[in-house]
N, CA, C and O atoms as CSV, one atom per row, in Angstrom:
chain,resi,resn,atom,element,x,y,z
A,1,MET,N,N,109.559,100.414,94.541
A,1,MET,CA,C,109.455,99.003,94.855
A,1,MET,C,C,109.398,98.829,96.369
A,1,MET,O,O,110.009,99.591,97.118
A,2,VAL,N,N,108.660,97.823,96.801
A,2,VAL,CA,C,108.496,97.529,98.221
A,2,VAL,C,C,108.866,96.070,98.460
A,2,VAL,O,O,108.403,95.177,97.751
A,3,ASN,N,N,109.704,95.839,99.465
A,3,ASN,CA,C,110.101,94.477,99.834
A,3,ASN,C,C,109.173,93.990,100.938
A,3,ASN,O,O,109.084,94.604,102.001
A,4,VAL,N,N,108.480,92.876,100.679
A,4,VAL,CA,C,107.514,92.317,101.624
A,4,VAL,C,C,107.938,90.887,101.963
A,4,VAL,O,O,108.345,90.127,101.085
A,5,ARG,N,N,107.840,90.533,103.241
A,5,ARG,CA,C,108.092,89.154,103.664
A,5,ARG,C,C,106.775,88.534,104.087
A,5,ARG,O,O,106.084,89.047,104.966
A,6,ILE,N,N,106.434,87.412,103.443
A,6,ILE,CA,C,105.203,86.683,103.742
A,6,ILE,C,C,105.584,85.431,104.527
A,6,ILE,O,O,106.357,84.602,104.047
A,7,TYR,N,N,105.037,85.296,105.738
A,7,TYR,CA,C,105.297,84.141,106.597
A,7,TYR,C,C,104.127,83.170,106.500
A,7,TYR,O,O,102.970,83.567,106.637
A,8,VAL,N,N,104.433,81.898,106.263
A,8,VAL,CA,C,103.405,80.862,106.201
A,8,VAL,C,C,103.711,79.835,107.283
A,8,VAL,O,O,104.811,79.284,107.327
A,9,THR,N,N,102.736,79.577,108.159
A,9,THR,CA,C,102.924,78.625,109.255
A,9,THR,C,C,101.676,77.759,109.401
A,9,THR,O,O,100.597,78.088,108.907
A,10,TYR,N,N,101.868,76.633,110.103
A,10,TYR,CA,C,100.722,75.774,110.396
A,10,TYR,C,C,99.754,76.501,111.329
A,10,TYR,O,O,100.167,77.313,112.157
A,11,LYS,N,N,98.482,76.204,111.188
A,11,LYS,CA,C,97.485,76.687,112.138
A,11,LYS,C,C,97.760,76.055,113.497
A,11,LYS,O,O,98.390,75.000,113.580
A,12,GLU,N,N,97.291,76.695,114.554
A,12,GLU,CA,C,97.503,76.191,115.922
A,12,GLU,C,C,96.976,74.775,116.098
A,12,GLU,O,O,97.554,73.983,116.842
A,13,SER,N,N,95.885,74.456,115.418
A,13,SER,CA,C,95.233,73.159,115.603
A,13,SER,C,C,95.888,72.026,114.813
A,13,SER,O,O,95.472,70.874,114.937
A,14,VAL,N,N,96.899,72.331,114.006
A,14,VAL,CA,C,97.524,71.336,113.142
A,14,VAL,C,C,98.831,70.855,113.767
A,14,VAL,O,O,99.667,71.661,114.174
A,15,PHE,N,N,98.999,69.533,113.840
A,15,PHE,CA,C,100.229,68.946,114.358
A,15,PHE,C,C,101.372,69.235,113.389
A,15,PHE,O,O,101.233,69.070,112.177
A,16,ASP,N,N,102.493,69.665,113.937
A,16,ASP,CA,C,103.675,70.013,113.146
A,16,ASP,C,C,104.733,68.931,113.360
A,16,ASP,O,O,105.532,69.051,114.289
A,17,PRO,N,N,104.770,67.883,112.538
A,17,PRO,CA,C,105.703,66.781,112.768
A,17,PRO,C,C,107.165,67.197,112.656
A,17,PRO,O,O,108.011,66.681,113.387
A,18,GLN,N,N,107.470,68.113,111.758
A,18,GLN,CA,C,108.849,68.572,111.616
A,18,GLN,C,C,109.281,69.361,112.847
A,18,GLN,O,O,110.399,69.198,113.336
A,19,GLY,N,N,108.398,70.210,113.341
A,19,GLY,CA,C,108.692,70.964,114.566
A,19,GLY,C,C,108.887,70.037,115.752
A,19,GLY,O,O,109.767,70.265,116.582
A,20,ASP,N,N,108.070,68.987,115.839
A,20,ASP,CA,C,108.186,68.023,116.932
A,20,ASP,C,C,109.514,67.260,116.856
A,20,ASP,O,O,110.152,67.014,117.880
A,21,THR,N,N,109.921,66.889,115.647
A,21,THR,CA,C,111.194,66.197,115.465
A,21,THR,C,C,112.363,67.094,115.868
A,21,THR,O,O,113.306,66.638,116.514
A,22,ILE,N,N,112.298,68.351,115.491
A,22,ILE,CA,C,113.355,69.296,115.860
A,22,ILE,C,C,113.394,69.497,117.369
A,22,ILE,O,O,114.468,69.548,117.968
A,23,LYS,N,N,112.212,69.611,117.983
A,23,LYS,CA,C,112.151,69.758,119.445
A,23,LYS,C,C,112.804,68.564,120.121
A,23,LYS,O,O,113.558,68.736,121.078
A,24,ASN,N,N,112.528,67.355,119.642
A,24,ASN,CA,C,113.135,66.154,120.230
A,24,ASN,C,C,114.652,66.158,120.060
A,24,ASN,O,O,115.374,65.740,120.966
A,25,ALA,N,N,115.142,66.620,118.921
A,25,ALA,CA,C,116.585,66.714,118.701
A,25,ALA,C,C,117.215,67.743,119.633
A,25,ALA,O,O,118.315,67.532,120.144
A,26,ILE,N,N,116.527,68.841,119.850
A,26,ILE,CA,C,117.013,69.864,120.777
A,26,ILE,C,C,117.086,69.291,122.193
A,26,ILE,O,O,118.054,69.527,122.914
A,27,HIS,N,N,116.063,68.541,122.583
A,27,HIS,CA,C,116.074,67.897,123.906
A,27,HIS,C,C,117.233,66.908,124.008
A,27,HIS,O,O,117.854,66.798,125.065
A,28,ALA,N,N,117.536,66.180,122.914
A,28,ALA,CA,C,118.649,65.229,122.917
A,28,ALA,C,C,119.987,65.939,123.117
A,28,ALA,O,O,120.946,65.334,123.596
A,29,LEU,N,N,120.050,67.204,122.756
A,29,LEU,CA,C,121.254,68.008,122.979
A,29,LEU,C,C,121.332,68.547,124.411
A,29,LEU,O,O,122.306,69.195,124.792
A,30,GLY,N,N,120.291,68.267,125.188
A,30,GLY,CA,C,120.294,68.681,126.589
A,30,GLY,C,C,119.555,69.975,126.869
A,30,GLY,O,O,119.667,70.518,127.968
A,31,HIS,N,N,118.811,70.476,125.915
A,31,HIS,CA,C,118.072,71.732,126.106
A,31,HIS,C,C,116.610,71.441,126.431
A,31,HIS,O,O,115.722,71.645,125.602
A,32,ASP,N,N,116.378,70.964,127.645
A,32,ASP,CA,C,115.021,70.636,128.068
A,32,ASP,C,C,114.163,71.870,128.324
A,32,ASP,O,O,112.954,71.762,128.534
A,33,GLU,N,N,114.794,73.041,128.306
A,33,GLU,CA,C,114.034,74.279,128.514
A,33,GLU,C,C,113.143,74.613,127.318
A,33,GLU,O,O,112.229,75.428,127.440
A,34,VAL,N,N,113.400,73.996,126.168
A,34,VAL,CA,C,112.607,74.261,124.964
A,34,VAL,C,C,111.302,73.487,125.052
A,34,VAL,O,O,111.301,72.258,125.128
A,35,GLU,N,N,110.194,74.214,125.040
A,35,GLU,CA,C,108.875,73.618,125.190
A,35,GLU,C,C,108.226,73.258,123.859
A,35,GLU,O,O,107.479,72.284,123.770
A,36,ASN,N,N,108.513,74.044,122.829
A,36,ASN,CA,C,107.838,73.820,121.559
A,36,ASN,C,C,108.655,74.436,120.429
A,36,ASN,O,O,109.357,75.428,120.626
A,37,VAL,N,N,108.556,73.842,119.250
A,37,VAL,CA,C,109.193,74.381,118.048
A,37,VAL,C,C,108.149,74.380,116.944
A,37,VAL,O,O,107.462,73.382,116.728
A,38,LYS,N,N,108.032,75.500,116.250
A,38,LYS,CA,C,107.132,75.598,115.112
A,38,LYS,C,C,107.972,75.850,113.869
A,38,LYS,O,O,108.870,76.692,113.865
A,39,VAL,N,N,107.669,75.119,112.837
A,39,VAL,CA,C,108.378,75.278,111.579
A,39,VAL,C,C,107.475,76.029,110.614
A,39,VAL,O,O,106.266,75.800,110.572
A,40,GLY,N,N,108.062,76.911,109.854
A,40,GLY,CA,C,107.318,77.655,108.851
A,40,GLY,C,C,108.234,77.992,107.696
A,40,GLY,O,O,109.358,77.498,107.605
A,41,LYS,N,N,107.746,78.821,106.837
A,41,LYS,CA,C,108.549,79.266,105.710
A,41,LYS,C,C,108.217,80.724,105.455
A,41,LYS,O,O,107.163,81.219,105.854
A,42,PHE,N,N,109.135,81.400,104.782
A,42,PHE,CA,C,108.832,82.766,104.401
A,42,PHE,C,C,109.256,83.013,102.966
A,42,PHE,O,O,110.131,82.338,102.423
A,43,PHE,N,N,108.610,83.997,102.373
A,43,PHE,CA,C,108.862,84.374,100.989
A,43,PHE,C,C,109.127,85.869,100.958
A,43,PHE,O,O,108.319,86.653,101.455
A,44,ASP,N,N,110.245,86.269,100.382
A,44,ASP,CA,C,110.522,87.683,100.167
A,44,ASP,C,C,110.064,88.042,98.761
A,44,ASP,O,O,110.520,87.464,97.774
A,45,VAL,N,N,109.163,88.998,98.691
A,45,VAL,CA,C,108.555,89.387,97.424
A,45,VAL,C,C,108.753,90.888,97.233
A,45,VAL,O,O,108.514,91.671,98.153
A,46,VAL,N,N,109.181,91.279,96.065
A,46,VAL,CA,C,109.324,92.696,95.737
A,46,VAL,C,C,108.131,93.093,94.881
A,46,VAL,O,O,107.869,92.497,93.837
A,47,ILE,N,N,107.411,94.115,95.348
A,47,ILE,CA,C,106.168,94.538,94.701
A,47,ILE,C,C,106.289,95.991,94.259
A,47,ILE,O,O,106.814,96.839,94.981
A,48,ASP,N,N,105.801,96.249,93.079
A,48,ASP,CA,C,105.744,97.616,92.568
A,48,ASP,C,C,104.378,98.188,92.929
A,48,ASP,O,O,103.380,97.832,92.303
A,49,PRO,N,N,104.315,99.075,93.936
A,49,PRO,CA,C,103.023,99.590,94.390
A,49,PRO,C,C,102.329,100.493,93.362
A,49,PRO,O,O,101.149,100.808,93.514
A,50,GLU,N,N,103.047,100.904,92.333
A,50,GLU,CA,C,102.419,101.707,91.293
A,50,GLU,C,C,101.569,100.844,90.356
A,50,GLU,O,O,100.668,101.346,89.685
A,51,LYS,N,N,101.867,99.539,90.318
A,51,LYS,CA,C,101.101,98.626,89.470
A,51,LYS,C,C,99.901,98.038,90.186
A,51,LYS,O,O,98.851,97.819,89.582
A,52,LYS,N,N,100.065,97.779,91.502
A,52,LYS,CA,C,98.974,97.213,92.292
A,52,LYS,C,C,99.255,97.476,93.771
A,52,LYS,O,O,100.408,97.493,94.202
A,53,ASP,N,N,98.192,97.678,94.535
A,53,ASP,CA,C,98.297,97.896,95.976
A,53,ASP,C,C,99.025,96.727,96.638
A,53,ASP,O,O,98.748,95.568,96.332
A,54,VAL,N,N,99.953,97.031,97.543
A,54,VAL,CA,C,100.773,96.006,98.188
A,54,VAL,C,C,99.911,95.009,98.945
A,54,VAL,O,O,100.090,93.801,98.789
A,55,GLU,N,N,98.980,95.487,99.762
A,55,GLU,CA,C,98.128,94.593,100.548
A,55,GLU,C,C,97.307,93.665,99.645
A,55,GLU,O,O,97.177,92.475,99.932
A,56,THR,N,N,96.767,94.198,98.578
A,56,THR,CA,C,95.996,93.393,97.641
A,56,THR,C,C,96.881,92.337,96.982
A,56,THR,O,O,96.481,91.179,96.860
A,57,SER,N,N,98.065,92.727,96.564
A,57,SER,CA,C,99.000,91.782,95.941
A,57,SER,C,C,99.351,90.644,96.882
A,57,SER,O,O,99.309,89.476,96.495
A,58,VAL,N,N,99.699,90.984,98.122
A,58,VAL,CA,C,100.070,89.963,99.101
A,58,VAL,C,C,98.905,89.019,99.353
A,58,VAL,O,O,99.091,87.802,99.390
A,59,LYS,N,N,97.718,89.559,99.524
A,59,LYS,CA,C,96.536,88.729,99.783
A,59,LYS,C,C,96.286,87.766,98.617
A,59,LYS,O,O,96.060,86.576,98.836
A,60,GLU,N,N,96.324,88.263,97.411
A,60,GLU,CA,C,96.053,87.424,96.253
A,60,GLU,C,C,97.125,86.351,96.068
A,60,GLU,O,O,96.802,85.188,95.830
A,61,ILE,N,N,98.396,86.735,96.175
A,61,ILE,CA,C,99.500,85.778,96.016
A,61,ILE,C,C,99.417,84.695,97.088
A,61,ILE,O,O,99.546,83.508,96.791
A,62,SER,N,N,99.203,85.109,98.324
A,62,SER,CA,C,99.151,84.157,99.437
A,62,SER,C,C,97.983,83.202,99.307
A,62,SER,O,O,98.147,81.989,99.437
A,63,GLU,N,N,96.815,83.744,99.054
A,63,GLU,CA,C,95.607,82.919,99.036
A,63,GLU,C,C,95.483,82.060,97.777
A,63,GLU,O,O,94.859,80.999,97.810
A,64,GLU,N,N,96.070,82.511,96.673
A,64,GLU,CA,C,95.956,81.747,95.431
A,64,GLU,C,C,97.097,80.752,95.236
A,64,GLU,O,O,96.958,79.801,94.467
A,65,LEU,N,N,98.234,80.959,95.928
A,65,LEU,CA,C,99.395,80.131,95.644
A,65,LEU,C,C,100.130,79.592,96.868
A,65,LEU,O,O,100.447,78.404,96.919
A,66,LEU,N,N,100.399,80.428,97.836
A,66,LEU,CA,C,101.346,80.064,98.894
A,66,LEU,C,C,100.755,79.291,100.062
A,66,LEU,O,O,101.467,78.514,100.700
A,67,VAL,N,N,99.486,79.479,100.358
A,67,VAL,CA,C,98.899,78.954,101.589
A,67,VAL,C,C,97.861,77.866,101.304
A,67,VAL,O,O,96.981,78.034,100.459
A,68,ASN,N,N,97.982,76.763,102.017
A,68,ASN,CA,C,96.954,75.724,102.023
A,68,ASN,C,C,96.085,76.021,103.248
A,68,ASN,O,O,96.475,75.717,104.376
A,69,PHE,N,N,94.923,76.607,103.029
A,69,PHE,CA,C,94.111,77.087,104.150
A,69,PHE,C,C,93.542,75.973,105.023
A,69,PHE,O,O,93.036,76.251,106.110
A,70,ASN,N,N,93.609,74.726,104.577
A,70,ASN,CA,C,93.211,73.620,105.440
A,70,ASN,C,C,94.210,73.434,106.576
A,70,ASN,O,O,93.845,72.985,107.662
A,71,LEU,N,N,95.476,73.779,106.323
A,71,LEU,CA,C,96.541,73.525,107.289
A,71,LEU,C,C,97.283,74.765,107.751
A,71,LEU,O,O,97.829,74.783,108.854
A,72,GLU,N,N,97.313,75.794,106.930
A,72,GLU,CA,C,98.230,76.906,107.166
A,72,GLU,C,C,97.520,78.242,107.272
A,72,GLU,O,O,96.353,78.395,106.910
A,73,THR,N,N,98.271,79.196,107.780
A,73,THR,CA,C,97.843,80.580,107.838
A,73,THR,C,C,99.029,81.441,107.422
A,73,THR,O,O,100.144,80.936,107.294
A,74,TYR,N,N,98.802,82.723,107.211
A,74,TYR,CA,C,99.906,83.588,106.818
A,74,TYR,C,C,99.775,84.962,107.461
A,74,TYR,O,O,98.709,85.375,107.918
A,75,ARG,N,N,100.893,85.636,107.472
A,75,ARG,CA,C,100.967,87.045,107.857
A,75,ARG,C,C,102.094,87.638,107.042
A,75,ARG,O,O,102.887,86.912,106.442
A,76,TYR,N,N,102.164,88.948,107.021
A,76,TYR,CA,C,103.250,89.557,106.262
A,76,TYR,C,C,103.711,90.837,106.933
A,76,TYR,O,O,103.018,91.415,107.771
A,77,GLU,N,N,104.898,91.258,106.539
A,77,GLU,CA,C,105.399,92.535,106.997
A,77,GLU,C,C,106.113,93.222,105.843
A,77,GLU,O,O,106.761,92.576,105.019
A,78,VAL,N,N,105.983,94.523,105.799
A,78,VAL,CA,C,106.701,95.307,104.817
A,78,VAL,C,C,108.078,95.586,105.389
A,78,VAL,O,O,108.211,96.192,106.452
A,79,LEU,N,N,109.100,95.139,104.676
A,79,LEU,CA,C,110.470,95.295,105.144
A,79,LEU,C,C,111.043,96.647,104.768
A,79,LEU,O,O,112.011,97.106,105.374
A,80,GLY,N,N,110.462,97.274,103.791
A,80,GLY,CA,C,110.931,98.605,103.401
A,80,GLY,C,C,110.905,98.772,101.905
A,80,GLY,O,O,110.682,97.829,101.146
A,81,GLY,N,N,111.140,99.996,101.512
A,81,GLY,CA,C,111.209,100.310,100.096
A,81,GLY,C,C,112.588,100.052,99.549
A,81,GLY,O,O,113.584,100.128,100.269
A,82,LEU,N,N,112.639,99.749,98.288
A,82,LEU,CA,C,113.914,99.536,97.606
A,82,LEU,C,C,114.166,100.720,96.698
A,82,LEU,O,O,113.254,101.221,96.041
A,83,ASP,N,N,115.370,101.149,96.668
A,83,ASP,CA,C,115.725,102.282,95.792
A,83,ASP,C,C,116.047,101.820,94.402
A,83,ASP,O,O,116.365,102.638,93.539
């Protein structure tokens, strides 16, 4: 088994209202050094590489279910094998 983390975030060209609200709250706390905040989500998925290739599984799951390609993009990382 392989543990994979899939990150989904807004594209650079898309306004992130939640990130902007958080940035404003951070500024209200006195942290004017913060220039930008981006909000995203991640999914931890355990994949059995003997049933299907990990990269293929991640691509299909992300593109068919997790990502709205009009607004979002994704990347992933393999966190390691599970015993």
